[in-house]
N, C-alpha and C positions, 0 to 999 in steps of 0.2 A: 265463316258468311264472308263472302265478297260484295262490297260496298264501293260501286262500280262510279255512284255521283261524286264528280271529282270538288264542288262548292255545296257541302251540306253541314244544314244546323246541327247540335250537338243534340237537340231535340226532337230533330228529322232522324238522327243517326240512331238513338237511342229505340225511336219507333220501329225502325227497320228490324234492330237486332230482337227487339221485344215479339214482333212477328214470327220471325224465324225461331225463338224459341218456344212461344205459345205454341205454333203449329209443327215445327218440323221440317217448314218446308222456306226455303230461301227467298226471300221478296222480288217478282217479277216484275218487269217495267222499266228497271234503274236507267237502262238504257234511252230509251223513250224520253227520261227526264230532260239528260245530256243533251240528246238530237232536239229538244223543246215539242218532241210531240205530244208529249203529256208535262202537266205540271206535278208536283210533289203528291196532292192532293187526288190528281187523278190515278195517277199509278197505286196510290195507297188503297184507292178505295175499288181499283179493277183486282188488289190483290185481295181485297176483303169479301170480293165479289166470288173470286174463283176460290176461295177457300170454302166457302158459303155454300157454292152449289158440288165441290168436290167433297164436304163433310156428308150432305145431304143425298149425294148418291151410295154413297160407302154405307151409308146407316139403312139405307134402304136395301140394297144388297145385304146386309149383312143379318137383317131379322126377317128374312126368309126364308124356310126349308130348315128350321135350325132341329138338329137330328133331337129328337123324344117329342116333338110337340105336340105328336097325338097321346101319349102319355100323359101329358099335361092337361091336357083337356076331357081325358077321359074322369080326373077325380073332381070336375066343375059338374 
C-alpha cells in the first residue's frame, strides 16, 4: 500500500494499513489530507462509508438468482 500522507502518526498509519488488510482495498482520499481538503477523520470516514456501500451492493447482487433456488424452496 502506498501511504501518500507525508506527516502521519503511527496510529493513523496503522489504521490505513488495517483498512487495506481487512477490506482488500487501498484507502482512498489520502491526497485530500495533504491538500487540506479533508482532515484524517473525514478521509477515513469517507473510506468506511464507501466500503459499506460497496459491500451492501455486492451482497444484494450475489443473493439474487442463486442457481437451485427453486429446488431449495420445494422442500419447504
